[in-house]
C-alpha positions in Angstrom: 65.8 108.4 32.6 68.0 105.2 32.6 71.6 105.6 32.6 73.5 104.3 29.7 75.0 100.9 30.0 78.7 101.0 30.8 80.7 98.7 28.5 81.9 95.7 30.4 85.6 95.6 31.1 87.4 93.1 29.0 89.1 90.3 31.0 92.7 89.7 29.9 93.2 86.1 28.6 96.0 84.2 30.5 98.0 81.3 29.7 95.7 79.3 32.0 92.9 80.0 29.8 95.0 78.7 26.9 95.9 75.6 28.9 92.1 74.9 29.7 91.2 75.4 25.9 93.9 73.2 24.7 93.6 70.5 27.5 97.1 70.7 28.6 99.1 72.0 31.6 100.1 75.7 31.9 103.7 74.6 31.9 103.2 73.0 28.4 101.7 76.3 27.2 104.8 78.1 28.4 106.9 75.7 26.5 105.1 76.0 23.4 105.3 79.8 23.5 109.0 79.7 24.2 109.5 77.4 21.2 110.6 74.4 23.1 111.3 71.3 20.8 110.2 68.9 23.6 106.5 69.4 23.0 105.2 66.9 20.5 103.5 68.2 17.2 99.8 67.4 18.1 100.1 69.2 21.5 101.7 72.1 19.9 99.0 72.3 17.3 96.3 72.5 20.1 98.0 75.1 21.9 98.7 77.3 19.0 95.0 76.9 18.0 93.9 77.9 21.3 96.2 81.0 21.2 94.5 82.1 17.9 91.0 81.5 19.1 91.4 83.5 22.2 93.5 86.1 20.7 96.2 85.7 23.3 98.9 88.2 23.7 102.2 87.2 25.5 102.9 89.1 28.6 106.6 89.6 28.3 107.1 90.5 31.9 105.3 87.3 33.2 107.1 85.4 30.3 110.5 86.3 31.9 109.5 85.3 35.2 108.4 81.9 34.1 111.8 81.1 32.7 113.4 81.5 36.1 114.7 78.1 37.3 114.7 76.5 40.7 118.4 75.4 40.5 117.1 71.9 41.7 116.5 68.6 40.2 114.1 66.1 41.8 115.1 62.4 41.9 112.0 60.1 42.3 112.7 56.6 43.4 109.9 54.1 43.1 109.8 51.7 45.8 111.3 48.2 45.4 110.6 45.1 47.7 113.4 44.7 50.1 113.9 42.7 53.3 114.5 46.0 55.2 112.7 49.3 55.5 114.8 51.0 52.8 112.6 49.9 49.8 115.7 50.8 47.6 117.2 48.4 45.3 120.9 48.2 46.3 121.9 48.6 42.6 120.6 52.2 42.7 122.5 53.2 45.8 125.7 53.7 43.9 123.8 55.5 41.0 122.4 57.7 43.7 125.8 58.8 44.8 126.9 59.5 41.1 123.7 61.6 40.5 124.3 63.6 43.6 127.9 64.4 42.7 126.9 65.3 39.2 124.4 67.7 40.4 127.0 69.3 42.6 129.3 69.7 39.7 126.6 71.4 37.8 125.7 73.6 40.6 122.3 72.1 41.2 120.7 70.9 44.5 119.1 67.4 44.3 115.7 66.7 45.9 115.4 62.9 46.6 111.7 61.5 47.3 109.8 58.2 47.1 107.0 58.6 44.7 104.1 56.6 43.4 103.2 57.3 39.7 100.2 59.5 39.7 98.6 62.0 37.3 99.7 65.1 39.1 103.3 64.4 40.2 104.8 66.9 37.8 102.6 69.5 39.4 104.3 68.8 42.8 107.7 69.4 41.4 108.3 71.4 38.2 105.0 73.3 37.9 105.5 74.5 41.5 109.0 75.4 40.9 110.3 73.0 43.4 112.6 71.4 40.8 113.4 72.1 37.2 113.0 68.4 36.0 112.7 64.9 37.2 115.0 62.0 37.2 113.2 58.6 37.6 114.8 55.6 39.1 113.4 52.2 39.8 112.3 49.1 37.9 108.6 47.9 37.9 105.9 46.8 35.6 106.5 48.9 32.5 103.1 48.3 31.0 101.5 49.7 34.2 103.4 53.1 34.0 104.0 53.6 30.4 100.8 55.8 30.1 102.0 58.0 33.0 105.2 58.7 31.1 103.1 59.5 28.0 101.3 61.9 30.1 104.4 63.7 31.2 105.5 64.1 27.6 102.2 65.5 26.7 102.5 68.0 29.6 105.9 68.9 28.4 107.4 68.0 31.8 111.3 67.7 31.7 112.3 64.2 32.8 114.7 61.4 32.0 114.6 57.8 33.3 116.9 55.0 33.9 115.6 52.1 32.0 115.5 49.8 28.8 116.0 52.0 25.6 113.4 50.8 23.1 111.7 52.2 20.0 108.6 54.4 20.5 109.2 54.8 24.2 107.8 57.9 25.8 110.4 60.5 26.7 114.1 60.0 27.1 115.9 57.1 28.8 119.4 56.3 29.7 119.9 52.5 30.0 122.3 49.6 29.9 122.5 47.6 26.6 120.7 44.7 28.5 120.7 42.6 25.3 124.3 42.8 25.0 124.8 41.9 28.5 122.7 38.9 28.3 124.8 37.8 25.3 128.0 38.3 27.4 126.6 36.0 30.1 125.4 33.4 27.5 128.8 33.3 25.6 130.6 33.0 28.9 128.7 30.1 30.1 128.9 28.3 26.7 132.7 28.8 26.8 132.6 27.0 30.2 130.8 24.1 28.6 127.3 24.8 29.8 124.4 24.1 27.4 121.2 24.0 29.6 121.0 27.4 31.0 118.1 28.4 33.3 116.8 31.9 33.6 115.5 33.5 36.8 113.5 36.7 36.1 110.4 37.8 34.3 110.9 37.3 30.5 108.2 39.3 29.2 107.5 43.0 27.8 106.1 43.9 31.4 109.8 44.0 32.5 111.7 45.0 29.3 115.2 45.1 31.1 114.9 41.5 32.2 113.3 40.5 28.9 116.3 42.0 27.0 118.8 40.1 29.2 116.9 36.8 28.5 116.8 37.5 24.8 120.5 38.4 24.7 121.4 35.1 26.3 119.0 33.2 24.0 120.8 34.9 21.0 124.2 33.9 22.1 123.1 30.3 22.5 121.4 30.3 19.1 124.7 31.2 17.6 125.7 27.9 18.9 122.7 26.0 17.7 121.1 26.0 21.0 118.7 28.3 22.8 117.0 29.1 26.1 114.3 26.6 27.2 111.1 27.9 28.5 110.9 25.0 30.9 114.0 26.4 32.7 112.8 29.9 33.0 111.2 31.1 36.3 109.8 34.5 37.1 111.3 36.3 40.0 111.5 39.9 41.4 114.9 41.4 42.1 115.2 40.2 45.6 117.2 37.5 47.4 114.1 36.0 48.6 112.5 35.8 45.1 115.7 34.2 43.7 115.7 31.6 46.4 112.0 30.6 45.8 112.6 30.6 42.1 115.5 28.2 42.4 113.4 25.9 44.6 110.7 26.0 42.0 113.3 25.3 39.2 114.7 22.2 41.3 111.2 20.9 41.8 110.5 20.8 38.1 113.2 18.0 37.9 114.5 19.4 34.6 118.2 19.0 34.1 120.2 22.3 34.0 123.8 23.1 34.4 123.8 26.8 34.8 121.7 29.7 36.1 121.7 33.1 34.5 119.9 35.4 37.0 118.3 38.7 35.9 119.9 40.6 38.9 122.6 40.1 41.5 119.9 39.9 44.1 118.2 37.1 42.4 121.6 35.2 41.9 122.5 35.5 45.6 119.2 34.0 46.6 119.8 31.2 43.9 123.2 30.4 45.5 121.5 29.9 49.1 119.0 27.6 47.4 121.5 25.5 45.6 123.6 25.1 48.7 120.7 24.0 50.7 119.9 21.4 47.9 123.5 20.0 48.2 124.7 21.3 44.8 128.1 22.8 44.4 128.8 26.1 42.6 130.3 26.0 40.0 131.0 22.3 39.8 127.4 21.3 39.6 125.7 24.5 38.6 127.3 27.7 37.4 125.7 31.0 38.3 125.9 34.4 36.6 124.1 37.5 37.9 123.5 41.0 36.4 124.2 44.4 37.8 127.6 44.6 39.2 126.6 45.3 42.8 129.3 45.4 45.5 127.7 42.6 47.3 128.4 40.3 44.4 132.1 40.3 45.4 131.3 39.0 48.8 128.7 36.2 47.8 129.7 32.6 48.6 131.2 31.9 46.2 132.0 35.4 44.8 129.5 36.1 42.0 130.2 36.4 38.3 128.1 39.3 37.1 127.3 41.6 34.2 128.4 45.0 35.3 126.3 48.2 34.5 128.3 51.5 34.6 126.3 53.3 37.3 128.9 56.1 37.7 128.6 57.0 33.9 124.7 56.5 34.2 124.3 59.0 36.9 126.5 61.6 35.1 124.4 61.0 31.8 121.0 61.2 33.7 121.8 64.7 35.0 123.5 66.0 32.0 120.6 64.9 29.8 118.0 66.4 32.0 119.9 69.7 32.2 120.0 69.8 28.4 116.2 69.3 28.4 115.8 72.2 30.8 117.9 74.4 28.6 115.9 73.3 25.5 119.0 71.7 23.9 118.7 68.6 21.8 118.6 65.3 23.7 118.6 61.6 22.9 118.3 58.3 24.6 121.5 56.5 25.2 122.4 52.8 25.9 125.7 52.1 27.9 127.8 49.1 27.1 128.1 46.4 30.0 131.1 44.5 30.9 131.5 41.0 32.4 133.3 40.4 35.9 134.1 36.8 36.1 134.4 35.3 39.5 134.3 31.9 41.2 130.5 31.2 40.8 131.1 30.4 37.0 134.4 28.8 37.5 136.4 32.1 37.0 
């Protein structure tokens, strides 16, 4: 006589099962179940459909555990080319100090790391409870990492980046009004009597910060019936070496110019060295304006006129905005107004 078959014990469905079914991370499932506004509509629909199909019941105890926070924010710096081993653009050093102080005021620790953009970096920090969210610092090829930012949004990762604020961008950005900064530089050079203004820095959508600075300067010149000339634009990374090489390239073109607007202070300082080597006087022969407002601009030879970004306020906003995300409060991208610090390099 055969024994009656015992009914198979039913396996409890977990949020991990929901994540697999919906094709998202477990953290995203948690945010949908918590009603977070940070998850986009399509992702939310997929998760809710998976919940219905698997007849998932929320484990209230586990849910309460998942709401615990690490009390730590992760600052991810992306490496920049530098002449030393730091690989940190000096512009970000003052912002790093501001971010650290803002974290301390809010009772949070700060985890600082160099990272390359990868598909699983969110898992290394937020999902593993190392950090409640990510602050992203560093310039680079925007088109190369835009898809990675979109992935972070889809996964529901809390993050905020310093960078150009533009329509349709993935996630939240805090940035400088680069267009307005470029216009400040352009109008200043026009007031000093300059008409043929060279631009050193990439002027394409791959580098939206630099491109907006170029466009702002161009807009200021067009108000005066002029405009930037492509023959006077030379690509350059944000290093002194690149600024030096770009200026040598510009001089070799043998096209007349009476001013240089550099996309960063580092590029501008490299340009000053190249102009001096070529026997050109600054500002008598060529005026030079930089962008960023780094401390080294004051000690350039001659002292550098520069468009100043408010790194102190930027650091505060990055931390405050990220913490609002973590608390599921409304957030928005913000552009900070730049100012112009006039010094001897433009005749100030």
